[in-house]
C-alpha positions in Angstrom: -0.1 -0.1 0.0 1.5 3.3 -0.9 1.9 6.2 1.5 -0.5 8.4 -0.8 -3.4 6.7 -2.3 -7.0 7.2 -3.2 -9.8 4.9 -2.0 -11.6 2.4 -4.3 -15.2 3.3 -4.4 -18.2 1.2 -5.0 -21.0 3.9 -5.1 -21.4 5.5 -8.3 -22.5 8.8 -6.5 -19.2 8.6 -4.7 -17.4 8.4 -8.0 -19.3 11.6 -9.1 -18.1 13.4 -6.0 -15.0 15.1 -8.0 -17.8 16.9 -10.2 -19.7 18.0 -7.1 -16.4 19.3 -5.6 -15.1 21.1 -8.6 -18.6 22.8 -9.0 -18.4 24.3 -5.4 -14.7 25.6 -5.9 -15.8 26.9 -9.3 -18.6 28.8 -7.5 -16.1 30.1 -5.1 -14.0 31.6 -7.7 -16.8 33.0 -9.7 -18.4 34.7 -6.7 -16.5 37.9 -7.0 -17.2 38.4 -10.6 -20.8 37.7 -9.8 -20.9 40.5 -7.2 -21.3 38.2 -4.2 -19.0 39.0 -1.3 -16.7 36.1 -0.1 -16.5 35.1 3.4 -13.9 32.9 5.1 -15.1 30.9 8.1 -14.7 27.7 10.1 -17.2 24.7 9.4 -19.8 23.6 11.7 -21.7 26.6 12.5 -25.0 28.4 11.8 -23.3 31.2 10.0 -23.1 28.9 6.7 -27.1 29.1 6.3 -27.1 32.8 7.0 -24.6 33.4 4.1 -26.4 31.3 1.6 -29.6 32.9 2.7 -28.2 36.4 2.0 -26.5 35.2 -1.3 -23.1 35.5 0.0 -20.3 32.9 -0.7 -19.0 30.8 2.2 -15.5 29.4 2.1 -14.1 27.0 4.5 -10.1 27.1 4.8 -10.4 24.0 7.2 -12.1 21.9 4.4 -9.7 23.3 1.8 -6.8 21.5 3.6 -8.3 17.9 3.0 -8.8 18.8 -0.6 -4.9 19.7 -0.7 -4.0 16.6 1.0 -6.1 14.5 -1.5 -4.4 16.1 -4.2 -0.8 15.7 -2.8 -0.2 19.4 -2.4 0.2 19.6 1.3 4.0 19.0 1.3 4.8 22.2 -0.7 2.3 24.2 1.8 3.9 22.7 4.8 7.4 23.7 3.5 6.0 27.4 3.3 4.5 27.4 6.7 7.5 25.6 8.4 9.9 28.0 6.5 7.8 30.8 8.6 8.6 29.1 11.7 5.4 27.1 12.4 6.4 23.8 14.1 5.8 20.4 12.5 4.0 19.5 15.9 1.3 22.0 15.1 -2.1 21.0 13.6 -1.8 20.0 9.9 -4.8 22.0 9.0 -3.2 25.1 10.3 0.2 24.4 8.8 -1.4 23.7 5.5 -3.5 26.8 5.3 -0.9 29.1 6.6 1.4 27.7 3.8 -1.1 28.1 1.2 -2.3 31.6 1.7 1.4 32.7 2.0 2.4 30.6 -1.0 0.4 29.5 -4.0 -2.8 31.0 -3.5 -2.4 33.2 -6.6 -1.0 30.3 -8.7 -3.5 29.9 -11.5 -2.4 26.4 -12.3 -3.3 25.1 -8.8 -5.9 22.4 -9.0 -9.6 23.5 -8.7 -8.2 27.0 -9.1 -7.3 29.3 -6.2 -9.6 30.2 -3.2 -10.8 33.8 -3.8 -9.5 36.2 -1.2 -11.9 37.0 1.4 -14.0 40.1 1.6 -15.1 39.2 5.1 -13.4 36.9 7.8 -15.5 35.3 10.6 -12.9 34.9 13.2 -14.0 32.4 15.8 -13.8 32.8 19.5 -14.6 29.2 20.1 -13.7 25.9 18.8 -10.3 24.3 18.9 -7.2 26.5 19.6 -5.6 25.8 16.0 -8.6 27.0 14.2 -8.7 30.2 16.2 -5.0 30.8 15.4 -5.8 30.1 11.6 -8.2 32.9 11.6 -5.8 35.4 13.5 -3.2 34.7 10.7 -5.8 35.2 8.0 -6.7 38.5 9.5 -3.1 39.5 9.1 -2.7 38.0 5.7 -5.9 39.8 4.3 -6.0 43.2 6.1 -8.5 44.5 3.6 -11.3 41.9 4.8 -13.9 43.1 7.1 -13.6 40.9 10.4 -16.2 39.8 12.8 -14.8 38.1 16.0 -17.4 35.8 17.2 -17.7 34.3 20.5 -19.4 31.1 21.9 -18.9 29.3 25.2 -17.4 26.0 25.0 -20.0 23.8 26.7 -20.5 20.2 26.6 -23.7 19.1 24.8 -25.4 17.7 27.9 -24.6 20.9 29.8 -26.1 23.3 27.4 -28.7 25.5 29.1 -31.2 28.3 28.0 -28.9 31.1 28.9 -26.1 29.6 26.6 -28.8 29.4 23.7 -29.8 32.9 24.3 -26.2 34.2 24.1 -25.9 32.2 20.8 -28.9 33.7 19.5 -27.4 37.2 20.3 -24.2 36.2 18.4 -26.3 35.1 15.3 -28.2 38.2 15.2 -25.0 40.2 15.6 -23.6 38.2 12.6 -26.6 39.2 10.5 -26.2 43.0 11.7 -22.7 42.9 10.7 -23.1 41.3 7.2 -25.9 43.9 6.6 -23.5 46.8 7.4 -20.6 45.5 5.3 -22.5 44.2 2.3 -25.6 46.3 2.1 -27.7 43.1 1.8 -30.7 42.5 4.2 -31.7 39.2 5.5 -35.0 38.0 4.1 -36.5 35.8 7.0 -38.6 33.8 4.4 -35.5 33.0 2.4 -33.8 31.9 5.7 -36.6 29.6 6.5 -36.2 27.9 3.1 -32.4 27.5 3.7 -33.0 26.2 7.2 -35.4 23.6 5.8 -33.1 22.5 3.0 -30.3 22.1 5.8 -32.5 20.2 8.1 -33.6 18.0 5.1 -30.0 17.4 4.1 -29.4 16.3 7.8 -32.3 13.8 7.6 -31.2 12.3 4.3 -27.6 11.9 5.9 -29.0 10.2 9.1 -31.1 7.8 6.8 -28.1 7.1 4.8 -26.0 6.1 7.8 -28.8 3.7 8.9 -28.2 1.5 5.9 -24.7 0.8 7.2 -26.2 -1.5 9.8 -27.2 -3.8 6.9 -25.1 -7.0 6.8 -23.4 -6.9 4.4 -22.9 -3.0 4.6 -23.7 -1.3 1.2 -21.0 1.1 1.6 -18.0 1.9 3.8 -15.7 4.7 5.0 -13.9 4.7 1.6 -16.8 6.6 0.4 -16.7 9.1 3.0 -16.1 12.0 0.7 -20.0 12.1 0.0 -19.9 14.1 3.2 -18.3 17.0 1.2 -21.8 18.5 0.7 -22.6 18.4 4.4 -19.8 20.6 5.1 -19.8 23.1 2.2 -23.4 23.0 0.9 -25.7 23.1 4.2 -28.8 24.8 3.3 -28.8 24.4 -0.5 -30.8 22.4 -3.0 -27.5 21.1 -4.3 -26.8 19.1 -1.1 -30.3 17.8 -0.9 -30.3 16.6 -4.5 -26.9 15.0 -4.2 -27.9 13.1 -0.9 -31.2 12.0 -2.4 -29.3 10.3 -5.3 -26.8 8.8 -2.6 -29.8 7.3 -0.7 -31.6 6.0 -3.7 -28.3 4.0 -4.8 -27.7 2.7 -1.3 -31.3 1.6 -0.8 -31.1 -0.3 -4.0 -27.7 -1.9 -3.0 -29.2 -3.0 0.6 -32.3 -4.3 -1.0 -30.2 -6.6 -3.3 -27.9 -7.6 -0.5 -24.9 -6.1 -2.4 -22.1 -5.3 0.1 -18.8 -3.6 -0.2 -17.1 -6.9 -0.5 -18.5 -10.4 -1.4 -17.5 -12.2 2.0 -17.9 -9.6 4.7 -16.8 -11.1 8.0 -15.4 -8.3 10.2 -17.2 -4.9 10.9 -15.0 -2.2 12.0 -15.4 1.3 13.6 -12.7 4.0 12.9 -12.3 6.6 15.6 -10.9 10.0 14.7 -10.3 11.9 11.4 -9.3 9.7 8.4 -6.1 10.1 6.6 -6.8 12.5 4.0 -3.9 11.9 2.0 -4.4 8.2 2.0 -8.2 7.1 2.0 -6.9 3.9 0.6 -6.2 2.8 4.3 -9.8 1.9 4.3 -9.5 -0.7 1.4 -6.8 -2.3 3.2 -9.1 -4.0 5.6 -11.0 -5.6 2.7 -8.3 -8.1 1.8 -9.0 -9.6 5.2 -12.7 -9.6 4.7 -13.1 -6.5 6.9 -15.2 -3.4 6.2 -15.3 -0.1 8.1 -18.9 0.4 8.5 -18.9 3.4 10.9 -16.7 6.1 12.2 -16.7 9.0 14.4 -16.3 11.8 12.0 -19.2 11.2 9.9 -21.6 11.7 12.8 -20.5 15.3 13.5 -22.0 16.8 10.4 -25.6 16.2 10.8 -27.6 18.2 13.5 -31.6 18.3 12.8 -32.8 21.8 13.1 -35.9 23.2 14.4 -37.3 24.9 11.1 -40.2 26.7 13.1 -37.5 29.2 14.6 -34.5 29.3 12.1 -32.5 31.9 14.2 -32.6 29.7 17.4 -31.8 26.6 15.5 -28.7 28.0 14.0 -27.7 29.3 17.3 -28.1 25.8 18.9 -26.3 24.2 15.9 -23.3 26.6 16.5 -23.3 25.5 20.3 -23.4 21.7 19.5 -21.3 21.3 16.4 -17.9 21.4 17.8 -18.7 19.7 21.1 -20.0 16.8 19.3 -16.7 15.9 17.6 -14.2 17.2 20.2 -13.6 16.3 23.7 -15.4 18.9 25.4 -17.2 15.9 27.0 -15.2 12.7 27.1 -18.2 11.1 28.6 -20.5 12.0 25.8 -17.9 11.1 23.1 -17.5 7.8 24.8 -21.2 7.1 24.9 -21.4 7.9 21.2 -18.7 5.4 20.2 -20.4 2.7 22.3 -23.8 3.4 21.0 -22.4 3.2 17.3 -20.7 -0.1 18.1 -24.0 -1.5 19.3 -25.8 -0.1 16.5 -23.6 -1.3 13.7 -22.9 -4.6 15.1 -19.0 -3.8 15.3 -16.5 -6.4 15.7 -13.5 -4.4 16.3 -12.4 -0.7 16.7 -9.4 1.2 15.1 -8.6 4.3 17.3 -6.4 6.6 15.3 -4.1 8.4 17.5 -4.0 11.6 15.5 -0.7 13.7 16.0 -2.5 16.6 14.2 -5.7 16.7 16.3 -4.9 16.0 20.2 -8.3 17.3 21.3 -10.1 14.6 19.3 -7.7 12.0 20.5 -8.0 12.7 24.1 -10.1 9.9 25.9 -9.3 7.1 23.6 -7.6 4.8 26.3 -10.8 5.4 28.3 -12.9 4.3 25.3 -10.6 1.4 24.7 -11.1 0.1 28.1 -14.8 0.7 28.0 -15.3 -1.2 24.8 -13.3 -4.2 26.1 -15.0 -4.2 29.5 -18.5 -3.5 28.6 -19.0 -4.7 25.1 -16.2 -7.2 24.7 -15.0 -5.6 21.6 -11.2 -5.4 20.9 -9.4 -2.4 19.7 -6.1 -1.5 18.1 -4.4 1.9 18.4 -2.5 3.2 15.2 -0.4 6.2 15.0 -0.8 8.7 12.3 -1.8 12.2 11.3 -4.9 13.4 9.4 -2.9 15.8 7.2 0.9 15.0 7.3 2.1 11.8 5.8 5.4 12.2 7.5 3.6 11.0 10.6 2.3 7.8 9.1 4.3 4.5 8.7 2.7 2.3 6.2 4.7 -0.6 7.5 3.6 -0.1 11.0 0.0 0.3 10.0 0.1 -3.0 8.1 1.8 -4.8 10.7 -0.6 -3.8 13.5 -3.7 -4.2 11.5 -2.7 -7.6 10.1 -2.3 -8.9 13.7 -5.6 -7.2 14.7 -7.5 -8.8 11.9 -6.1 -12.1 12.9 -7.3 -11.6 16.4 -10.7 -10.7 15.4 -11.1 -13.6 13.0 -9.8 -16.0 15.7 -12.2 -14.6 18.2 -15.2 -15.0 15.8 -14.2 -18.5 14.9 -14.0 -19.4 18.7 -17.5 -17.9 19.3 -18.9 -19.7 16.4 -17.5 -23.1 17.7 -19.3 -22.5 21.1 -22.8 -22.0 19.4 -24.6 -25.3 19.5 
């Protein structure tokens, strides 16, 4: 297995994803020519729907980093950021985007075109520290951009109270007032209602798509995870809904006909943490040993059902909940989510990605490992890697650990089968 490798996909809709991705970045590039102000922002927040409702163009530097990794462009960007003094120990998303905006951003030959310079920067006062630092650096890199520094409390999902929501609502209203002032555009509440309904519909479709992974054999695997691109960049658009409806129709048909990822699915796996964006082919490696990665932590973070009757409050609550769902604001909540997924998806083994580029999401893995074994009797293995920097990933070490782990899982399954009368 090569260090940098694309995954083998079975879904036709997953194979169409390159067009969906290209269309989005083409839209970003054309925004200014069309007179639509461009705003750079972090993902997983209610500002996305606000931007689409006001006919503004949202751009996500964090999401651009996985795209760079998939195209093999991160090494050059890392060279730039590290040449500026940014340590290799820092988040790969941060090092990549810093290198990109201070390097090839104006290179017309860059794949998918270059990101348009921001007219607006939404600089978060919440989320993980590297994301906040990314936007501080972007403020310096693009001094002409209008900046709104937002602020949200870092509260575990189970601890969110009404006063937290009230504060988040104030922040959403503050965002709307800021955008009106700097763009001259007013928010049409009827249009916002439509956008929020589309966003909620996409989440409903995503949730239904995920339920089909409970089927044995699983109709699709983590190798097709790229289909979540629309859940990151197109929340609140008809584009996301139409694409996900096609995905769901294809998956339903595969499930109804008993078509799995591989012919002889024997081991069902769960992947914890962010995938290796530069080498999604690792998910196919399990298949040679009759294993399929049928569920993962990351895909669950992008779906939050919205109360369409109250769009502003819904987006405020979304902003509060999104980051804590995927991070370790509550290790207890994250552990509960992993164990529930393992029950729901009939998991035989768990791969815990100890991620050098994202320590917050890696925290608590030893607790999860212990709980899996003691509560569910599910074995797990830890692999050392990095979701962005392939210098922190050893193919040989990965294969050695996974080979031994899969042998253990097969032996356990065979032993259990022999005990059944």
